[in-house]
ZATOR-807531 format. One record per atom (N, C-alpha, C): residue in three letters; x, y, z; atom name. Coordinates in steps of 0.02 Angstrom, whole numbers, padded with zeros to 5 digits. Example, Ala and Ser with C-alpha at 12.3 -4.5 7.8 and 13.67 -1.06 7.14 Angstrom:
# residues 2
aa=ALA; east=00660; north=-00284; up=00390; at=N
aa=ALA; east=00615; north=-00225; up=00390; at=CA
aa=ALA; east=00660; north=-00165; up=00390; at=C
aa=SER; east=00642; north=-00112; up=00354; at=N
aa=SER; east=00684; north=-00053; up=00357; at=CA
aa=SER; east=00645; north=00002; up=00394; at=C
# end
This chain:
# residues 53
aa=MET; east=02389; north=03304; up=04792; at=N
aa=MET; east=02445; north=03275; up=04828; at=CA
aa=MET; east=02482; north=03329; up=04867; at=C
aa=THR; east=02501; north=03312; up=04926; at=N
aa=THR; east=02541; north=03359; up=04965; at=CA
aa=THR; east=02614; north=03338; up=04960; at=C
aa=GLU; east=02656; north=03387; up=04950; at=N
aa=GLU; east=02727; north=03373; up=04946; at=CA
aa=GLU; east=02759; north=03382; up=05013; at=C
aa=ALA; east=02809; north=03343; up=05027; at=N
aa=ALA; east=02846; north=03350; up=05090; at=CA
aa=ALA; east=02885; north=03416; up=05088; at=C
aa=PRO; east=02893; north=03449; up=05145; at=N
aa=PRO; east=02933; north=03510; up=05145; at=CA
aa=PRO; east=03004; north=03496; up=05123; at=C
aa=THR; east=03031; north=03540; up=05083; at=N
aa=THR; east=03098; north=03529; up=05057; at=CA
aa=THR; east=03149; north=03556; up=05107; at=C
aa=ASP; east=03199; north=03516; up=05118; at=N
aa=ASP; east=03255; north=03536; up=05161; at=CA
aa=ASP; east=03311; north=03561; up=05116; at=C
aa=PRO; east=03332; north=03624; up=05124; at=N
aa=PRO; east=03384; north=03651; up=05079; at=CA
aa=PRO; east=03449; north=03611; up=05080; at=C
aa=ALA; east=03463; north=03579; up=05136; at=N
aa=ALA; east=03526; north=03541; up=05140; at=CA
aa=ALA; east=03523; north=03477; up=05099; at=C
aa=HIS; east=03462; north=03452; up=05085; at=N
aa=HIS; east=03455; north=03389; up=05049; at=CA
aa=HIS; east=03416; north=03396; up=04984; at=C
aa=SER; east=03418; north=03455; up=04955; at=N
aa=SER; east=03381; north=03465; up=04893; at=CA
aa=SER; east=03422; north=03440; up=04833; at=C
aa=ASP; east=03388; north=03429; up=04778; at=N
aa=ASP; east=03421; north=03405; up=04718; at=CA
aa=ASP; east=03440; north=03462; up=04671; at=C
aa=THR; east=03440; north=03523; up=04696; at=N
aa=THR; east=03459; north=03580; up=04655; at=CA
aa=THR; east=03535; north=03585; up=04652; at=C
aa=ALA; east=03558; north=03634; up=04616; at=N
aa=ALA; east=03630; north=03644; up=04609; at=CA
aa=ALA; east=03661; north=03659; up=04677; at=C
aa=PRO; east=03723; north=03638; up=04686; at=N
aa=PRO; east=03756; north=03650; up=04751; at=CA
aa=PRO; east=03767; north=03725; up=04762; at=C
aa=GLY; east=03779; north=03744; up=04823; at=N
aa=GLY; east=03789; north=03814; up=04841; at=CA
aa=GLY; east=03856; north=03840; up=04816; at=C
aa=THR; east=03869; north=03901; up=04834; at=N
aa=THR; east=03932; north=03933; up=04814; at=CA
aa=THR; east=03990; north=03899; up=04850; at=C
aa=PRO; east=04044; north=03885; up=04813; at=N
aa=PRO; east=04103; north=03853; up=04844; at=CA
aa=PRO; east=04133; north=03899; up=04898; at=C
aa=ARG; east=04165; north=03868; up=04946; at=N
aa=ARG; east=04194; north=03906; up=05002; at=CA
aa=ARG; east=04247; north=03955; up=04978; at=C
aa=TRP; east=04288; north=03936; up=04928; at=N
aa=TRP; east=04341; north=03981; up=04906; at=CA
aa=TRP; east=04313; north=04044; up=04875; at=C
aa=VAL; east=04254; north=04040; up=04844; at=N
aa=VAL; east=04223; north=04099; up=04815; at=CA
aa=VAL; east=04200; north=04146; up=04871; at=C
aa=LYS; east=04170; north=04118; up=04922; at=N
aa=LYS; east=04148; north=04158; up=04979; at=CA
aa=LYS; east=04207; north=04192; up=05014; at=C
aa=VAL; east=04260; north=04154; up=05025; at=N
aa=VAL; east=04319; north=04182; up=05059; at=CA
aa=VAL; east=04351; north=04236; up=05016; at=C
aa=SER; east=04355; north=04225; up=04951; at=N
aa=SER; east=04384; north=04275; up=04906; at=CA
aa=SER; east=04342; north=04339; up=04907; at=C
aa=GLY; east=04277; north=04331; up=04907; at=N
aa=GLY; east=04233; north=04390; up=04910; at=CA
aa=GLY; east=04240; north=04429; up=04974; at=C
aa=ILE; east=04246; north=04393; up=05030; at=N
aa=ILE; east=04255; north=04427; up=05095; at=CA
aa=ILE; east=04321; north=04464; up=05097; at=C
aa=VAL; east=04374; north=04432; up=05072; at=N
aa=VAL; east=04440; north=04465; up=05071; at=CA
aa=VAL; east=04439; north=04526; up=05026; at=C
aa=ALA; east=04409; north=04521; up=04967; at=N
aa=ALA; east=04405; north=04577; up=04921; at=CA
aa=ALA; east=04365; north=04635; up=04952; at=C
aa=LEU; east=04310; north=04618; up=04985; at=N
aa=LEU; east=04269; north=04669; up=05018; at=CA
aa=LEU; east=04309; north=04703; up=05074; at=C
aa=ALA; east=04347; north=04664; up=05113; at=N
aa=ALA; east=04387; north=04693; up=05166; at=CA
aa=ALA; east=04440; north=04740; up=05139; at=C
aa=VAL; east=04471; north=04722; up=05083; at=N
aa=VAL; east=04522; north=04766; up=05052; at=CA
aa=VAL; east=04490; north=04831; up=05028; at=C
aa=VAL; east=04432; north=04827; up=04998; at=N
aa=VAL; east=04398; north=04887; up=04974; at=CA
aa=VAL; east=04379; north=04932; up=05033; at=C
aa=VAL; east=04352; north=04902; up=05086; at=N
aa=VAL; east=04333; north=04942; up=05144; at=CA
aa=VAL; east=04394; north=04974; up=05176; at=C
aa=LEU; east=04449; north=04937; up=05182; at=N
aa=LEU; east=04511; north=04964; up=05210; at=CA
aa=LEU; east=04536; north=05022; up=05167; at=C
aa=PHE; east=04535; north=05014; up=05102; at=N
aa=PHE; east=04556; north=05067; up=05057; at=CA
aa=PHE; east=04513; north=05129; up=05067; at=C
aa=LEU; east=04447; north=05120; up=05070; at=N
aa=LEU; east=04402; north=05177; up=05078; at=CA
aa=LEU; east=04414; north=05212; up=05144; at=C
aa=VAL; east=04423; north=05174; up=05198; at=N
aa=VAL; east=04434; north=05204; up=05263; at=CA
aa=VAL; east=04499; north=05244; up=05263; at=C
aa=LEU; east=04552; north=05215; up=05236; at=N
aa=LEU; east=04616; north=05251; up=05234; at=CA
aa=LEU; east=04612; north=05313; up=05190; at=C
aa=HIS; east=04576; north=05307; up=05135; at=N
aa=HIS; east=04570; north=05363; up=05088; at=CA
aa=HIS; east=04528; north=05420; up=05119; at=C
aa=LEU; east=04473; north=05403; up=05150; at=N
aa=LEU; east=04429; north=05453; up=05178; at=CA
aa=LEU; east=04456; north=05486; up=05241; at=C
aa=THR; east=04498; north=05450; up=05279; at=N
aa=THR; east=04526; north=05480; up=05340; at=CA
aa=THR; east=04588; north=05521; up=05325; at=C
aa=GLY; east=04614; north=05516; up=05264; at=N
aa=GLY; east=04673; north=05556; up=05245; at=CA
aa=GLY; east=04734; north=05538; up=05286; at=C
aa=SER; east=04748; north=05474; up=05294; at=N
aa=SER; east=04802; north=05452; up=05338; at=CA
aa=SER; east=04871; north=05456; up=05305; at=C
aa=GLY; east=04878; north=05494; up=05252; at=N
aa=GLY; east=04943; north=05502; up=05221; at=CA
aa=GLY; east=04961; north=05446; up=05172; at=C
aa=MET; east=04915; north=05403; up=05157; at=N
aa=MET; east=04929; north=05349; up=05109; at=CA
aa=MET; east=04914; north=05376; up=05039; at=C
aa=GLY; east=04953; north=05354; up=04992; at=N
aa=GLY; east=04941; north=05374; up=04923; at=CA
aa=GLY; east=05005; north=05393; up=04888; at=C
aa=PRO; east=04999; north=05416; up=04826; at=N
aa=PRO; east=05058; north=05432; up=04786; at=CA
aa=PRO; east=05098; north=05489; up=04815; at=C
aa=GLY; east=05068; north=05536; up=04850; at=N
aa=GLY; east=05104; north=05594; up=04876; at=CA
aa=GLY; east=05145; north=05579; up=04938; at=C
aa=MET; east=05139; north=05521; up=04967; at=N
aa=MET; east=05175; north=05508; up=05029; at=CA
aa=MET; east=05250; north=05497; up=05017; at=C
aa=HIS; east=05271; north=05482; up=04956; at=N
aa=HIS; east=05341; north=05468; up=04942; at=CA
aa=HIS; east=05379; north=05531; up=04920; at=C
aa=GLY; east=05344; north=05584; up=04908; at=N
aa=GLY; east=05377; north=05645; up=04885; at=CA
aa=GLY; east=05407; north=05683; up=04943; at=C
aa=GLY; east=05451; north=05730; up=04927; at=N
aa=GLY; east=05481; north=05772; up=04979; at=CA
aa=GLY; east=05432; north=05824; up=05004; at=C
aa=HIS; east=05443; north=05848; up=05063; at=N
aa=HIS; east=05398; north=05898; up=05092; at=CA
aa=HIS; east=05422; north=05966; up=05073; at=C
# end
């Protein structure tokens, strides 16, 4: 017997990842990347920025 090709949009498997999980992951990744960029460029961010010179 030949089976019909399965369409991922109409399969009987478990549903995909919820949108809020994807959005939360993207936001978390953006925060991590922003932190790394600021940390590696030495833009004066961090605990030492509040101290006197």
